[in-house]
N, C-alpha and C positions, 0 to 999 in steps of 0.2 A: 298705623294702618289698620283699618277694620278688617274683620275676618272675611267679609264678602269681597272686599278689594284684594285681599291677600290671595284668596282662592282664584279670583279672576286673573290676577297678574301671573301667578305661578302656573296656572292652568294654560294661559295663553302662550307663555314661553315653552311649556312642555308640548303643547299642541304644535308649535312651530318646529320643534325637534322631530316630532312624529311625522309631520308633513314632509320634512326633508328626507327622512328615512323611506317613506312611501314613494317619493319621487325617485329616489335612488333604486328602489326595487322594481318600480313599474316602467321606467323609461331608460333608454340607452342613448348614448351619444355624449358629446362634449357639453352641449347646452344643458342637458339634464343633469350631468355631473356637476356643473357649475351652480345650477339652481339648488341642487341637493346640498352641496357643500355650504352654500350661502345660508340656506334655511337652518341647517343643523348648527352652524356657527352662531348665527344670530340668536337662536333659541337658547343655546348654552350660555352665551354672554348674558342674555336676559336673566336666566336662572341664577347665575353667579352674582350678578348685580343686585338682584332682589334679596339674595341671602345676605350680602353685605349690608343692604339697607335695613333688614330686620335686626341684624346685630347692632347697628348704629342706633336704631330707634330704642332698642332695649337698654342700651347704655345711657341714652338720654333720659329714659324713665327712671333708671337707677340714680343718676345724678340729681334729678329733680326731687326724688324721694329723700335723698341725703340732705339737700338744701332745705327742704321743708322740715325735716327733723332737727336740723341745726337751728333754724329760726324759732322752733318751738322750745328750744333749750334742752332737748334730749341729747345725751352723749352718744347713743347708738341709734341708728335708723330703725324704723319699724321693719319687721320682717316682710318679705315680699308676699303680696297677695296676688292671686291669679285674677286678671281682669276678665270679665265676661265679654268676649268679642263677638 
């Protein structure tokens, strides 16, 4: 996931949480409470899902690095380098 996509994804999920909180503070009633709860829940689910996606992608990169090192005949994989995102 590129850094622009990462920022947009996490930012969108965080914005959903903020919108839910703002609805809760600005409006009263059962409908506003339901909308607020829905927005906050969806935003938090999005944030957690994206965090798990990031962990999975980093594990995939590590596995690929190890496979490349094994194909090249090295016993130890190359040290991790930060990718410019």
